[in-house]
N, C-alpha and C positions, 0 to 999 in steps of 0.2 A: 331287289332288296326286300328283306322281310324281318319281322321281329317275332320271336317266340316269347310270350309274356308270362311272367309270374306276377302275383299281386304282392306288393309290399316293397320289393327291391328289384331294380332292373340292372342287368349287366348290359351296359349301353354302348352303342357305337356313336361316339360323340364328335363334334367338330374339333379340329385341331386348333388350339389357340384360344384366346379370350374374347375375340371379336367375332361378329357375324361373318359368315363366309362371303367372299366377293361375289358380285353379281354373276360373273362368268369365271369358270375354271377351264382353261383350254387344254390342260394336260390330261387329267383323268376325271371325267364326270363321275360323281357319286363315289368318291374315294373316302374310305373310312378307316378308323382304328378303334380297337376295343378299349374300354375302361369300365370302371364300376361306378354306378350312380345310385344313391340311396334316397328312397322316398318315404314319406310319412304315412303311407297307407297302413292301417292296422291289419294284422293277419286275420284270415277268415276262421281260424280254428275255434276262436272263442264264441262264434255265432251258432255253433251247431251241437246237437247232442251226439255223443259217440257211444255206439252200442257194443263195439268189440274192438280188439286190438288192431285188426286189419283196417277197419274203418279209420281208426286214429292215425295209423301210418299213412293211409292214402290222403287223409285230410292234411297231414303235415306236408305231403308232397304238393298239395294244392295251395297251401298257405305260405310256402316259402318260394323264393324265386329260383327254382331249380332249373328252369328252362327259359332264360332271358337273354335274348339277343336283339335288343332294341336298336333301331336305326335312327340316327339324328342327322338332319340335313347338313351336308358339307359339300355336295356336288353341285353341278350347275349344268344347264343346257350348253351344248356347243354353240358358240356365237356365230359359227358359220353354217349352222343347220339350215337346210333348204326346206321350202314349203313342200307339202305333199301335193304333187300335181297329178297324181293318178286319177283317171276318170272314176266316177262313182257308178257302181253297178246297180241298175234299177230294174232288171228283169224280175218277174215274180218267181217265187220258189217253185221247184219242180217236184211233182208228186212222186213218192217212192212206193209206199204201201200203207195199208190201214189194217187195224184190228178193231175188235170191239172197244169202244171208248177212246180210240187213239188213231192218229194219223202221223205219218212221217214224210217230211219233205226235205229236199236239199236246196239251199239258197247260196247265192254268190257265184263267182266265176270259177267253175270247177276245172276248166281247162288249165288255168294258171294257178290252181291250188289256193284259191281264196274262199273255198266253199265251207259251209257249216250246216249242221242239222237244224231244222225247224220242226218241233214236236208239238202237236196239238193233243191235249188231254181233256176228257169230258167225264162228268158224273160225280160220284161221291169221292171223298179223299182216297179211300181204299181203291176204288175203281180207277182213279187217275194214276195212282202209283202202279197198279197192276198193268195198266195199259202201257206205261213207259217201260216197265220191266219186260213186257212181252215184245214190244217193238225193238228194244235195244238190250236184250238180256246179256249178251257177251260184253257189250260196252259198259253196262252197269257193273258187272263183276270186275272188269278190268279197272275201272276208275276207283272202285272201293278198295281194291288191293293196292293200287298205285298211291292213292292219297294216304292210306294207312301206313304204307312203307315210308312215305315221305315224312309223316309225323314221327315215326320211330327214329328216322335218321336225324331229325332235328334235335331230339333228346340226346342221342348218342354223341352228336357233334358238340353239344353244350355241356356234357357231363363233367368235363375236366374243370369247369368253373366251380364245381360243388365240393363241399367237404366230403371226406372219405366215407363218413357214416351215411350221408345221403346218397352217394353213389351206390353203396351197397343196398340201401333201401330200394332204390329203383331196380337194381338187379334182382332183388328178392321178390318184389311184388309185380313189377312190370307196369307198363303204361296203361294196360287195359283196366286194371283196378282203379287207378287214379282217375281215368276218364269216366268210368262207371259211377264213381262218387260224384263227379261233376255233373253227370247226367241226372243223378238223383237230386242235386241241388237246384237244377234248372227246370225239372219236369213240371213243378207246380205253377210255373210261369209260362209254360209253353202249351199252346192249343193242342187238344187231343187229335185234331186233324193231321198234324205233322206225324204223329206216331202211326195213325191209320194209313197215311200215304206211304210211309216207309215200310210198313207191313206189306202193303200191296206190291211195292217195288221189290222187296226181298222174296216174296212168295212167287212172283212171276219170273224173276231173273235167276234165282238160286243164290244170290248174294247173301252173305250172313247178315241177319237183321241187326244184331248188336254192333257189328263192325260198321254198318251203315249209320247207325246212331252216333257212334264215336267220331266218324269222319266229319259229321256235321258240326262238331265242336271246333273245327280248325280255325274258324273266324275268331273264336275267343282266345286262341293260343298264338296265332300268327296273323298279323294284319299287314296289308300293303301300305305303301307310301304313295298315295293317289292324289288326284286333283279334281276340282269341280268348278264349274262356272254356271251361274244362272243370269240371264239377261232378258230384258223385256222393255216395252215402252219405247222411249226415245233412243235407247241404245241399239235397237235392232231395226232392220228393214221391215216396214209395215207394222211395227210395234209388236211383232210376234214374240211369244214366250219360248225362248230357246234355252237349253241347258246341255252341259256335257258332263260325263262321268268317265274319268280315265283311271283304270286299274293298273297300278304299278306294283307288281308282286314278284315273287321269286321266279325268274325266268328259267331256272334249272329244275323247277318243280313240275308236277304232272298236269298243271292247270290248263295247259294249251292243247292237250292231247285229243280231246273230244269236245270241241266247242259246239255250243248249241244255244238256240233261243227257244224256250219252252213257253207255249201259249196255253194258259189254263182257262177252261170253260167250266167252272164249278156248277154243280146242280144239286139242289136239295129242295125238299117240299116246302120248307119255311124260309128259303133264301138265306139260311144261316151260314152258307159257305162263301158268301160274297159275290163279286162280279168278275168278269174276265180280266186277266192281267198277264204280264209276261215276266220271265226271268231270263237274263243274259248271263251265261256262265258255261258250265260243262255238264255233260250227260250224267244223270244220276244224283246231282246235287240239287236239293229242293229248297234250301235256304236261299236268301236273296242278298246279293251285293250290288246288283245292277238290274234295273227293270223299269217298266212303264205300265200303267193300268189303263183300262178303258174309260176311267174317269179323268183322263188327261193329267195324271200325276206321275212324276218321276222321282226316283230315290237316288241318293248319292252318299258316299262314305269315304272317309280318310282316316287311317290309323294315326294316332298321335303318339309320337315317340318320347317327346319331352314336354308334357303338360306343365303349365305354370300354375302356381298356387292361387292366382287371382281368378282364373277362368275355369279351373278344373279342381275337383275334389278328390275323394278317395275312390278306390276300385274294389270290386268284389267279384266272386264267382257265382254268388247266389242271386239269380235274377233271370231275365229272359235273354237268351243269346241274341245279339243284335241282328244276325241274319234272319231270324224269325220275326223280330220286331219290324224290320224293313219290309218283309213279305206281308205282314199284317196290314201295313199302310197301303200297299198296292192292292191287296185282296179285299179289304173292308172299308177303307176310308173314301169319302166322297169329295173332299177338298182339303186344301192345306191346313185349314183350321182344325179339321178332324185329326190330321197327322200331328199337329202341334200338341193337341190335348193328349193324344196317345203317348207321345214321347215324354211329355211332362209327367204323366201318371204311371209310366212304366217302372218296373223294378230294374233299373239299369245296372250295367256291369262295368265295362272297361272304358278307357278314355278314347273318344272318337270325335271327329267333326262329321256331322251328318248334314244332309241337305234334302229339301223337298221342293220340287217345282210343281206349279199348278197352271195349266194352260187356259183355264176358264176366266171369264170376266176381266179380260185384259192382261192376265198373267200375274203371277206372284212367285217369289222364291224366298224360302226361309232357311237359314243355316243354324246349326246348333253346336255349342261346345258341350259335349255330352260326357258325363261321368256318373258314377253310382250315387254320389252324395250331392251333386250340383248340376244344374242345367242352365244354360243361357241361350236365348233365342235372338237371332240377328236378322236384320234386313239390310237394305242398302244404306241406311242412315246411321246404323250403330255397329257395323261390322268390326270385329276385332281379329287379331291385334292391330292397333292403330295408334298413331300419334299425330299431332297437328303440324309437325314439321313438314316443310316442303320436300324434304329428302326421305320421307317415309317410304318403306319398301312395300307397303300394303295400302296404297291410296284408295279412297272411296270414289265411286262413280255413281251418278244417278241411275237407278234401275239396273244395277249390277251387283251380284254377290259372288265372291270367288276365294279360293285358297289353292295354293300350289304345293303339293307333296307332303305337307305337314303343317302343324300350327306355327312353328318358328322355322321357316324355310325361306329366307330372303331371296336367295338366288332364283328359285323357281317361281315364287309368288310375284316377284318384281318382273320377271320375264313375261308372265301372263299379263300383268298390269300394262306392260309396254305394248303388247299386242292389242289389248282392249282399247288403250288410248289411241292407237293408230287407226283402229277399225270402228271406233265409237260412232254410233248412228248408222253404220253400214253392216252390222253383224248379221251373218247368215249361217245356216248349217255348213255351207260350202267353205266359208273362210274360218269357221271354227275348226274344220278338218285341215285345211291347207295351211293356215298361218298359226293359229293358237297351238294346235296339237303338233303339227309338223315342225314348227320352229322351236317350240318349248320342249319338245321331246318328252312328253308325258303320256302314259298309257301304253306300257310295253306288253301287257298280257291281253287286255281287251279294252274296248272303248265303246260307249254309246253316246251319240249326239241326238238329242231329242228336239224335234219341232213339235211342241205340245199343242200349239194352236192348230196346225194341220194334221196332227196325229201321225207323224212320220218318225221313224227311228232309223238312224244311220249307225251301223255297227262294223267293227273291225276286230279281228282276233290275231294274236300272235301265230306265226306259222306252226303247224303241227309237227314239222320235221325240221331239225336244227340246221340242215343244209340249205333250206329254202331262203332265197333272197328276194325282196327284203324280209327280215325276220320279225321285227317288232311291230306291234299293232299300229302305232302312230305313223309308220312309214308305209303301211300296206293299203291295198284297195278297200274302200268302204262299200258296203251294200246298203241300199235304201230299202226299208220295209214299210209298206203301207199298213200301219197298225189297225186302222179302222177295218180294213178288209180281213186281216188276220183274226181280229176279235170276233168277226162275223162268220168265220169259217163254219160251214154246216157239219153236223155230226157225221161220223162214218156210217156207212150203210150195212156193214157186216155185223153179225151178232153171234158171238161165240161165248158160251158160258164159262166163266172163270172157275177153275177147279181148285 
């Protein structure tokens, strides 16, 4: 499921009927119909100076909901879903090759097609981009074209919802100009190191620089319906700080084609590029939706399809794209309080639920109802949405914070709550994988389970080929990564001057 968002109005996929969906739907999990849903967000066009007619037209495209396919929870996990009983792969990654400032490894069970790339990058932002582009040049070009093609298809599929005049406008100007305007609106809030890294990536791989920039805006236009859990203290075995991030996105998109874990080892004379951190995603994408840092921090994100007016405000395109904000948390922040301050002070854009886990000092997890004009911070004592009724579908537990698939998604959220209640006090990475993920069926594209205390990360990716069984990440074999070892990986020995 995915949603391609406009600011102001959403063409929404909403629940059928006036009542919350049942806890379980045994016929068709995640079954939707389309309708129109109007929101009170002001258009962005009044915020910006317009210097020419093409800019005006592009801003109109960005200010109205011309590509809105929002997903509102109406499905449910299969009540007969089985636990994921596959063994966890724990062998270390296998070395493939190295270049100046970069190393490539393969991790996971390659014989049974559970493998993915582990990419180590070193140096300045440009050098790290150049190293990835050198190691994986064909792959970077492929993913740039594939994601761009996907974004164009999303617009084409939604275009019938639009007035004829807007359909013609898109045909005349194209998606490129609209996204270039969006890039212009976000660049003042985005660190220069992102542009430097993408320059290096483009120079080494031969991929188009501007297209690489555009595809990094996909998180602002289409967001997954995901899940997160943070648990610590009395909820877990030995009081460990554990968290999970399950990415449920469009399984027909290109996001499973080149799965990777990228380990950054930034270097600068003044330390201004931060500390080592990781990104879980796909080759060539340097924004962050999932990842862990050497400071024992994890990040989590859920797209919000139907925000309520109590906990969410307005949206805008002018601000920092959230995939860059989440990366900044991993790259620069030392603890969860740094992350809270960063999120509070950010020029925020779209409606999301964010989460940050911290494995230090006994563990902590904070969740966020995140929108442009409003932000709320949650722990285990004030988590929302919630009511005092014994029948609430989002009950609170001591030392646990969680959401399932959306802000208002009773079926998945309560299914997670049921597993937490059953396993409370005995939560481990293993039963996060087997019971919460396997039985709730969340995390179709990729999943990371973090043991932030031990600095281990367990990852699973959707199969890269559609005929592979099992197909979805929550049903597949997980790979355990020793993140302390990966963050300490020595530099490559080769030295080849970048041209």
